[in-house]
C-alpha positions in Angstrom: -7.4 -21.8 8.1 -10.8 -21.7 9.8 -12.8 -18.6 10.4 -13.4 -15.4 8.5 -10.7 -14.3 6.0 -8.8 -11.1 6.8 -9.4 -9.9 3.2 -12.1 -11.2 0.9 -12.5 -9.8 -2.6 -15.5 -10.9 -4.6 -16.2 -10.3 -8.3 -14.2 -7.0 -8.3 -14.6 -5.1 -11.6 -12.6 -1.9 -12.3 -12.9 -0.3 -15.8 -11.3 2.6 -17.4 -13.1 4.8 -19.9 -10.9 6.1 -22.7 -11.3 7.8 -26.1 -10.8 4.3 -27.6 -13.4 2.7 -25.5 -13.7 0.7 -22.2 -10.7 -1.0 -20.8 -11.7 -3.8 -18.4 -8.6 -3.7 -16.3 -10.0 -5.9 -13.5 -12.9 -8.1 -14.6 -14.3 -10.4 -11.9 -11.4 -10.8 -9.5 -12.1 -12.9 -6.4 -9.8 -14.3 -3.6 -9.6 -14.8 0.2 -6.6 -14.0 2.3 -6.4 -15.3 5.9 -4.2 -13.8 8.6 -0.6 -15.0 8.1 -1.1 -16.0 4.5 0.8 -14.6 1.6 -0.9 -14.0 -1.8 1.1 -13.6 -5.0 -0.7 -12.1 -8.0 1.2 -12.7 -11.2 0.6 -11.8 -14.8 2.0 -10.0 -17.8 2.7 -6.3 -17.8 -0.6 -4.5 -18.2 -2.7 -7.4 -17.0 -4.3 -5.5 -14.1 -2.2 -6.5 -11.0 -1.5 -3.0 -9.9 -5.1 -1.8 -10.7 -6.4 -4.7 -8.6 -4.3 -3.6 -5.6 -5.2 0.0 -6.1 -8.9 -1.0 -6.3 -8.7 -2.8 -3.0 -7.3 0.4 -1.4 -9.8 2.5 -3.4 -7.1 4.6 -5.0 -8.4 4.4 -8.6 -8.6 7.9 -10.1 -12.3 8.5 -11.0 -12.4 9.5 -13.9 -11.1 7.8 -16.0 -11.3 4.7 -13.8 -14.3 3.3 -11.9 -14.9 0.4 -9.6 -18.1 -0.9 -11.1 -19.0 -3.8 -8.8 -17.8 -6.3 -6.3 -17.0 -6.5 -2.6 -13.8 -5.9 -0.8 -14.3 -7.1 2.8 -11.5 -6.3 5.2 -12.1 -7.8 8.7 -15.8 -8.1 7.6 -16.1 -4.4 6.6 -16.9 -3.6 3.0 -14.2 -1.1 2.0 -16.1 0.0 -1.1 -18.9 1.3 1.1 -16.7 3.3 3.5 -16.4 7.1 3.4 -13.1 8.6 2.3 -12.3 9.6 5.9 -12.8 6.0 7.0 -10.6 4.7 4.2 -7.9 7.2 5.1 -7.7 5.8 8.6 -7.4 2.3 7.2 -4.8 3.1 4.6 -1.3 3.2 6.1 -2.6 2.0 9.5 -4.1 -1.4 8.6 -3.4 -1.9 4.9 -0.5 -0.6 2.8 0.8 -1.2 -0.7 4.5 -1.5 -1.5 5.2 -0.5 -5.0 7.5 -2.5 -7.3 9.9 0.4 -7.9 10.7 2.2 -4.6 12.7 5.0 -6.4 9.4 6.3 -7.9 7.7 6.0 -4.5 10.3 7.7 -2.4 10.8 11.5 -2.8 14.4 12.1 -3.8 14.6 15.6 -2.0 13.7 14.3 1.4 15.6 11.8 3.6 14.1 8.4 4.1 13.8 9.2 7.8 11.7 12.3 7.0 9.4 10.3 4.7 8.9 7.5 7.2 8.3 10.0 10.0 5.8 11.9 7.9 3.8 8.7 7.4 4.0 7.8 11.1 2.9 11.4 12.2 0.0 11.4 9.7 -1.4 8.0 10.6 -0.5 7.6 14.2 -0.8 11.2 15.4 2.4 11.3 17.4 5.1 14.0 17.7 8.4 14.2 15.8 10.5 12.7 18.6 8.3 9.6 18.9 8.0 9.3 15.1 11.8 9.4 14.8 12.2 6.7 17.4 9.6 4.5 15.6 11.3 5.1 12.3 14.6 4.0 13.6 13.0 0.9 15.0 11.2 0.1 11.7 14.5 0.5 9.7 16.1 -1.9 12.1 13.2 -4.3 11.8 13.7 -4.6 8.0 17.4 -5.1 8.3 18.8 -1.6 7.5 22.3 -1.5 9.2 23.0 1.5 11.5 19.4 2.8 11.3 20.1 5.7 13.6 22.6 7.0 11.0 20.8 5.8 7.8 17.7 7.6 8.8 19.4 10.8 7.7 20.3 9.5 4.2 18.5 10.2 0.9 16.9 7.5 -1.3 19.8 7.7 -3.8 22.2 6.6 -1.0 20.4 3.3 -0.7 20.7 0.3 -3.1 17.5 -0.8 -4.9 17.0 -3.6 -2.3 17.5 -1.3 0.6 15.0 1.2 -0.9 12.5 -1.7 -1.1 13.2 -2.4 2.6 12.5 1.3 3.4 9.2 1.0 1.6 8.4 -2.1 3.7 9.3 -0.2 6.8 6.9 2.5 5.8 4.1 -0.1 5.4 4.6 -1.7 8.8 2.3 -0.7 11.6 
């Protein structure tokens, strides 16, 4: 695809400093992702896949982790140079991460509707009524049957695949 990539990562290095020494979790990662493309990152457990994604979103806890160098260009803007406030407006609105195990990402004491609505209200600055309507629409978009009813259910009331769909719904704009 011609033109500027949507996301361009260049020589990204994220290290963790432990009592045993330095762990080079991500050491020189580079890739381009154009609009409409899908990128799969595969590797053994502990190979740095999650740390790479967290680094792109600047969610690495510092300390013990640190993004040492590289560029993360999203629509031409270097995410590594943005303020936390600027990153906050991008996370959830323009870029989101869907974790592998949705049960650890969803809070078991709140309904899935509450959790989706909370994200919508936080990132889109709308009232509860509008957020609820959008949440129902998002659940329908990802194939949750009877979304106007299921919005009131708790995570344990969904299968693993359905919880994954809820997480996808939360990541959609």
